[in-house]
C-alpha positions in Angstrom: -9.5 12.2 -7.0 -7.1 12.1 -4.0 -4.2 9.8 -3.5 -2.0 9.2 -0.5 0.8 6.7 0.3 0.3 5.1 3.7 2.4 2.5 5.5 0.3 -0.2 7.1 1.1 -0.2 10.9 -1.1 -3.1 11.9 1.2 -5.9 13.3 -0.6 -8.7 11.4 -1.4 -6.7 8.2 -4.9 -6.5 6.8 -6.3 -9.9 7.9 -10.0 -10.6 8.5 -10.7 -8.4 11.6 -8.9 -5.2 10.5 -10.2 -5.7 6.9 -13.7 -5.8 8.3 -13.1 -2.6 10.3 -11.7 -0.9 7.2 -14.7 -2.0 5.0 -17.2 -0.9 7.6 -15.7 2.6 7.8 -15.3 2.8 4.0 -19.0 2.0 3.5 -19.9 5.2 5.3 -18.7 7.3 2.3 -20.3 7.8 -1.1 -16.8 8.1 -2.7 -15.1 5.1 -4.4 -12.3 4.0 -2.1 -9.6 1.8 -3.3 -6.0 1.1 -2.6 -3.1 -0.2 -4.6 -0.3 -2.5 -3.5 2.1 -3.3 -6.4 0.0 -4.4 -9.3 -3.0 -5.2 -7.2 -6.0 -2.8 -6.8 -8.5 -3.5 -4.0 -11.9 -2.1 -3.3 -11.8 -0.9 0.3 -15.6 -1.6 0.6 -15.2 -5.3 0.0 -13.7 -7.6 2.7 -12.8 -10.2 0.1 -11.0 -7.6 -2.1 -9.0 -6.3 0.9 -8.1 -9.8 2.0 -7.1 -10.7 -1.6 -4.6 -7.9 -1.7 -2.5 -9.7 0.9 -1.3 -6.6 2.7 1.3 -7.2 5.5 2.7 -5.0 8.2 5.1 -2.4 6.8 3.6 -2.5 3.3 3.1 0.9 1.6 -0.2 1.2 0.0 -1.6 4.0 -2.2 -5.0 5.0 -0.9 -7.3 6.5 -3.6 -10.6 8.3 -2.9 -12.7 9.6 -5.7 -16.1 11.1 -5.2 -18.2 13.8 -3.5 -16.8 13.2 0.0 -13.3 12.2 -1.0 -11.4 14.6 1.3 -13.3 13.4 4.4 -12.9 9.8 3.3 -9.1 10.2 2.8 -8.8 11.8 6.2 -10.8 9.2 8.1 -9.6 6.0 6.3 -6.0 7.2 6.1 -6.0 7.9 9.9 -7.6 4.6 10.6 -5.0 2.7 8.7 -2.1 4.7 10.2 -3.4 4.0 13.7 -3.4 0.2 13.1 -7.1 -0.4 12.7 -7.8 -0.8 16.4 -5.2 -3.5 17.0 
């Protein structure tokens, strides 16, 4: 299991469009991919779960990848979030 703290750079946080981009990328991996914000844990493969976390610009999340391709998942998903999810 790998964990990394990442600050969300996306100007409008993880609203519908970036949440969809995040989920689409997360679905490519066999590993379980979640993130924590405060007391909330969200499944990165579920748009509703990501939206329910209410992540805003500047929030620091803890990205957690656990599974057979966790290193690659952490690299790709972490980079995607740090780059603002194409916004």
